[in-house]
C-alpha atoms as one frame of an Amber mdcrd trajectory, in Angstrom:
protein
  -9.330  -5.004 -63.210  -9.730  -3.588 -59.714 -10.655  -5.797 -57.189 -14.760
  -4.894 -56.291 -16.067  -3.822 -52.935 -16.846  -6.901 -51.107 -20.694  -6.980
 -49.932 -20.131  -9.102 -46.655 -19.109  -7.150 -43.639 -18.422  -7.949 -40.430
 -20.684  -8.221 -38.021 -18.440  -6.586 -35.066 -16.112  -4.882 -36.857 -13.687
  -3.395 -33.934  -9.995  -5.273 -34.118  -8.526  -2.805 -31.749  -5.665  -3.930
 -29.550  -6.673  -2.084 -26.965  -8.695  -1.954 -25.434 -10.238  -4.827 -27.172
 -13.892  -5.978 -28.561 -15.610  -6.845 -26.344 -17.221 -10.780 -25.685 -19.647
 -11.412 -28.609 -22.013 -11.994 -25.436 -21.890  -8.966 -23.883 -24.870  -6.709
 -22.800 -25.359  -4.199 -20.037 -28.340  -5.598 -19.005 -25.694  -8.565 -17.844
 -24.247  -5.553 -15.441 -27.314  -5.649 -13.300 -25.413  -7.165 -10.250 -22.583
  -4.818  -9.888 -22.872  -3.393  -6.355 -22.812   0.103  -7.369 -22.713   2.980
  -4.791 -21.768   0.380  -2.272 -18.381   0.366  -0.575 -16.040  -2.084  -2.059
 -14.847  -3.126   1.563 -18.542  -4.013   2.488 -18.764  -7.925   2.308 -20.788
  -7.820  -1.321 -17.772  -5.589  -2.762 -15.164  -8.325  -1.148 -16.759 -11.078
  -2.297 -17.170 -10.078  -6.373 -13.592  -8.849  -5.656 -12.471 -12.221  -4.117
 -14.461 -14.404  -7.250 -12.648 -12.311  -9.711  -9.636 -13.493  -8.249 -10.526
 -17.129  -7.539 -11.631 -17.537 -11.557  -8.944 -15.531 -12.741  -7.086 -18.639
 -10.910  -9.210 -21.211 -11.875  -9.182 -20.487 -15.653  -5.140 -19.728 -16.701
  -4.412 -22.664 -13.962  -2.815 -20.532 -12.006  -0.951 -22.463  -8.518  -2.707
 -22.363  -5.652   0.765 -21.003  -3.237   0.603 -17.775  -5.884  -1.278 -14.630
  -5.171  -3.317 -12.558  -7.711  -3.853  -9.346  -6.692  -6.035  -6.422  -8.797
  -4.196  -3.243  -8.558  -4.554   0.033 -10.144  -3.747   1.375 -13.764  -3.916
  -1.336 -15.586  -1.107  -3.763 -16.420   1.641  -0.503 -16.743   0.732  -0.054
 -12.835   0.859  -3.811 -11.937   3.881  -3.701 -13.716   5.618  -0.931 -12.402
   4.527  -1.883  -8.539   6.383  -4.997  -9.178   9.854  -3.659 -10.520   9.725
  -0.760  -8.252   9.047  -3.138  -5.035  11.198  -5.631  -6.061  14.133  -5.203
  -8.276  17.061  -3.652  -7.175  18.355  -6.988  -4.533  20.606  -7.955  -7.580
  21.625  -6.708 -10.994  18.798  -6.922 -13.353  18.483  -8.217 -17.187  16.167
  -6.125 -19.432  15.097  -7.552 -22.139  12.858  -5.247 -25.135  12.028  -5.835
 -28.497   8.612  -3.592 -28.740   7.530  -0.170 -27.657   5.735  -1.483 -23.619
   9.498  -3.370 -22.833  11.643  -0.107 -23.946   9.658   1.541 -21.237  10.642
  -0.845 -18.503  14.368  -0.292 -19.928  13.929   3.265 -19.519  12.302   2.916
 -15.754  15.291   0.873 -14.623  18.192   1.964 -16.122  16.847   5.915 -15.654
  14.300   5.987 -13.189  16.118   3.192 -10.452  19.318   3.336 -11.518  19.657
  -0.562 -10.750  22.575  -1.991 -12.229  20.871  -3.471 -15.232  22.235  -5.427
 -18.574  20.214  -4.481 -21.478  18.964  -6.829 -24.333  16.857  -5.710 -27.326
  16.078  -6.581 -30.658  14.115  -5.315 -33.403  10.337  -5.071 -34.340   9.761
  -8.440 -35.896  12.241 -10.134 -34.139  13.588 -11.261 -30.667  15.755 -11.549
 -28.173  18.011 -14.494 -27.763  16.159 -15.924 -24.484  19.033 -17.757 -23.908
  21.537 -15.271 -23.185  20.473 -14.335 -20.260  21.898 -14.301 -16.902  18.930
 -15.373 -14.842  20.557 -15.417 -11.418  19.884 -11.795 -12.409  16.311 -10.659
 -12.235  15.101 -10.495 -15.620  12.407  -8.292 -17.008  10.595  -9.122 -20.280
   7.237  -9.106 -22.127   5.835 -12.281 -23.272   4.023 -11.126 -25.929   4.966
  -7.875 -27.840   1.385  -6.085 -28.311   3.361  -3.345 -30.401   5.219  -5.821
 -32.378   3.637  -8.981 -33.039   6.446 -11.244 -31.481   5.467 -13.287 -29.249
   8.010 -16.109 -26.757   7.643 -19.008 -28.057   8.035 -21.277 -24.850   9.149
 -21.098 -21.426  11.268 -24.193 -21.789  14.794 -21.563 -21.787  13.990 -20.508
 -18.461  15.538 -22.040 -16.065  14.111 -23.960 -13.087  16.910 -23.054 -10.502
  17.212 -19.714 -11.766  18.196 -17.799  -8.779  16.748 -14.064  -9.889  12.849
 -13.484 -10.002  11.613 -13.557 -13.821   8.952 -10.557 -14.061   6.883 -11.080
 -16.976   4.688  -8.680 -18.458   1.796 -11.381 -19.919  -0.668  -8.452 -20.993
  -1.839  -9.473 -24.741  -0.474 -13.065 -23.879  -2.818 -14.160 -20.614  -6.066
 -15.477 -21.995  -4.817 -16.563 -25.146  -1.480 -18.426 -24.541   0.355 -20.911
 -22.267   2.147 -19.150 -19.343   4.610 -21.406 -17.755   3.654 -20.758 -14.442
   6.882 -22.131 -12.888   9.246 -20.677 -15.224   7.258 -17.353 -14.111   7.614
 -14.939 -10.561   5.742 -11.986 -11.840   2.951 -12.269 -13.927   0.499  -9.369
 -14.910  -1.867  -8.309 -17.437  -4.739  -6.395 -17.662  -8.649  -6.499 -18.056
  -8.857  -4.832 -21.252  -6.734  -7.045 -23.731  -7.815 -10.449 -24.306 -11.039
 -10.705 -22.013 -11.799  -7.239 -23.541 -12.512  -6.345 -20.242 -12.635  -2.454
 -18.690  -9.154  -0.781 -18.239  -7.954   1.192 -15.459  -7.201  -2.366 -13.325
  -4.486  -4.671 -13.503  -3.795  -8.403 -12.664  -0.628  -8.802 -10.527   0.623
 -12.229 -10.002   3.191 -13.264  -7.463   4.779 -16.344  -6.956   6.462 -17.925
  -3.467   9.894 -16.777  -5.077   8.624 -13.777  -5.645   6.523 -12.991  -2.085
  10.374 -14.371  -0.600  11.763 -11.432  -2.341   9.129  -8.961  -0.898   9.244
 -10.221   2.461  13.687 -10.498   2.781  13.966  -7.231   0.677  13.168  -3.309
   1.169  14.678  -0.776  -1.866  17.426   1.936  -1.362  14.059   4.300  -2.734
  10.917   5.621  -0.735   7.509   3.815  -2.522   4.326   6.250  -2.755   1.681
   4.290  -1.034   0.092   2.695  -4.418   2.944   0.790  -4.784   3.231  -0.710
  -0.890   2.678  -4.508  -0.898   4.785  -5.213   2.607   3.075  -4.305   6.187
   6.276  -4.522   8.604   8.440  -6.173   6.960   5.329  -9.213   5.643   3.022
  -9.435   2.536  -0.124  -7.499   3.230  -2.501 -10.777   2.103  -5.709  -8.723
   2.066  -4.781  -7.310  -1.183  -4.645 -10.969  -2.653  -8.130 -11.182  -1.013
 -10.210  -8.565  -2.804  -8.734  -5.877  -0.310  -7.421  -3.447  -2.997  -5.091
  -0.525  -2.413  -7.087   2.171  -4.001 -11.215   2.259  -5.344 -11.808   0.370
  -7.992 -15.003   0.771 -10.241 -17.754  -2.180  -9.150 -18.822  -1.926 -12.421
 -15.548  -2.756 -14.140 -15.441  -5.837 -11.848 -18.527  -6.925 -12.848 -18.127
  -6.756 -16.207 -14.599  -9.184 -15.701 -17.039 -11.302 -13.916 -19.241 -11.640
 -17.378 -16.005 -11.922 -19.644 -14.688 -15.058 -16.915 -18.102 -15.976 -17.220
 -17.660 -16.301 -21.370 -14.536 -17.474 -21.578 -15.733 -20.816 -18.870 -18.393
 -21.384 -21.566 -16.703 -21.109 -25.238 -13.716 -23.937 -23.096 -12.160 -21.988
 -20.427  -8.383 -21.409 -21.009  -8.004 -23.600 -24.397 -11.543 -22.238 -25.994
  -9.965 -19.418 -25.793  -6.404 -20.316 -26.888  -8.307 -22.121 -29.983  -9.948
 -19.367 -30.852  -7.234 -16.280 -30.766  -5.040 -19.687 -33.240  -7.986 -19.694
 -35.584  -8.444 -16.297 -35.774  -4.638 -16.026 -36.509  -4.317 -18.558 -39.039
  -7.198 -16.736 -41.068  -4.848 -14.093 -41.452  -1.683 -16.389 -42.103  -3.629
 -18.173 -45.096  -4.411 -14.617 -46.318  -0.814 -12.871 -46.253   0.164 -16.847
 -48.018  -2.002 -16.140 -50.809  -0.935 -12.388 -51.009   2.341 -11.346 -51.882
   1.908  -7.522 -51.185   1.475  -8.067 -47.109   3.493 -10.101 -44.431   4.181
 -10.517 -40.999   6.234  -8.043 -39.469   7.639 -11.036 -37.155  10.396 -12.804
 -39.476  10.221 -16.229 -37.861   6.880 -17.887 -37.361   7.207 -19.731 -34.382
   7.240 -16.223 -32.806   3.833 -14.800 -34.677   1.257 -13.771 -31.923  -1.775
 -15.072 -32.045  -3.263 -11.624 -30.748  -1.703  -8.705 -31.642  -0.809  -9.874
 -35.299   1.563  -7.155 -37.068   1.682  -6.877 -40.304   3.775  -4.360 -43.519
   2.786  -3.873 -46.557   5.635  -5.082 -49.038   4.869  -3.846 -52.862   7.622
  -2.137 -54.053   5.390   0.391 -55.927   4.223   1.937 -52.689   6.254   4.833
 -52.140   5.932   6.048 -48.341   4.986   3.105 -46.318   3.821   5.169 -43.133
   0.986   7.271 -45.805  -0.081   4.077 -47.274  -0.651   2.452 -44.641  -2.639
   5.319 -42.564  -4.542   5.803 -45.857  -5.498   1.896 -46.553  -6.950   1.770
 -42.611  -8.583   4.870 -42.935 -10.405   3.968 -45.647 -11.505   0.291 -43.712
 -12.506   2.795 -40.721 -14.428   4.700 -43.064 -16.032   1.597 -44.587 -16.512
   0.664 -40.897 -15.152  -2.645 -41.747 -12.282  -2.716 -39.632 -11.733   0.088
 -36.533  -8.360   1.185 -35.264  -6.383  -1.109 -37.219  -2.904   0.898 -37.990
   0.516   0.155 -36.131   1.629   1.537 -32.906   3.243   5.036 -33.408   6.251
   3.922 -32.261   6.729   1.009 -34.546   7.219   0.554 -38.558   4.159   1.251
 -40.947   1.550  -1.741 -40.995  -1.820  -2.632 -39.772  -2.322  -4.398 -36.515
  -4.678  -6.013 -36.482  -5.996  -7.465 -32.942  -7.025 -11.794 -32.858  -7.830
 -12.367 -29.449 -10.282 -14.958 -28.486 -13.506 -12.211 -28.091 -12.982 -11.975
 -31.515 -14.644 -14.059 -33.851 -12.949 -15.937 -36.819 -15.734 -14.913 -39.057
 -15.276 -11.217 -38.760 -11.875 -11.732 -39.457 -12.506 -13.542 -42.794 -15.678
 -11.101 -43.515 -12.976  -8.269 -42.843  -9.698  -9.803 -45.107 -11.334  -9.104
 -48.650 -11.903  -5.399 -47.754  -8.335  -5.505 -46.652  -7.749  -6.477 -50.600
 -10.399  -4.063 -51.511  -8.146  -1.314 -49.711  -5.268  -2.030 -50.721  -5.335
  -1.859 -54.471  -8.166   0.831 -53.996  -4.891   3.015 -52.375  -2.344   2.286
 -54.129  -4.297   3.671 -57.622  -5.064   6.388 -56.126
């Protein structure tokens, strides 16, 4: 007998993996203190930007001697800035197990033409991080947003490495423990785990990364938007809120509100617990249904934010068409929006479980997923 259409609906049906759901307390009225129409270089603008930097430091536990900067073009801009300014001093180890990591490989191998060894794994799997040469510069994503696979811990990264580690942490920051002593460059964007607005990136530099910037000049020209040094020294202003280009003060205010909310739910520990609870609700559902499974092969590497699922029922003839049809049914019912797998990933679903999502909404959505699966199977 076909599953009846559920009665209970999620209060918030937004499960997109980016831009992600706003914090539950979001209200446009909370943004009235944004200094709109004012220069970001005025005292009020710089104060807001510095507050965003230092509150980020406080919540994430970033060491005091690490620099944090707000840069343009989201996580992509931040990571590109790091690669173009720091790589080339020594060979690189390029690590990819999903589409964004693959993009960084293309930049280094085809654009910068740096001597590099490329390590790849299929969607759902992860590269053996122990096999890398950490005397080279290592570029990797902590959490594969399009594959649902994450680095289980940073223990394998040696403390006495000679190279830099460049970590794209855009769907990990504020949802996973990041070992700052093992990360020299860390980047993320506001629109992921905190549900902030898009277009701004965060660039976090260890003292070793700063030393590289001040001791090494790349062989290629750098556009103004990438330049982190002046006269051979770090441009410290960038890390005090004096941004390279004009930020949106409305977006900055929104980020500050998201940070305040994160503190109210227990800071980093609270945010991790919320994401873990969301991911566990899906894990319980998967364990109870034999027609769906995680894309991640090893449970130790399953993401707790971008949870990627695949349909495993033998009766499904066209996996891609079936997954799209299920996602469309859920969207049409306004119970789950934007949960189709990433275009380059294997067919399936991708459900955002970051801390801004309420576990009750995940739990209310899952019976609808069962309904949509059975409805589509019998269509």
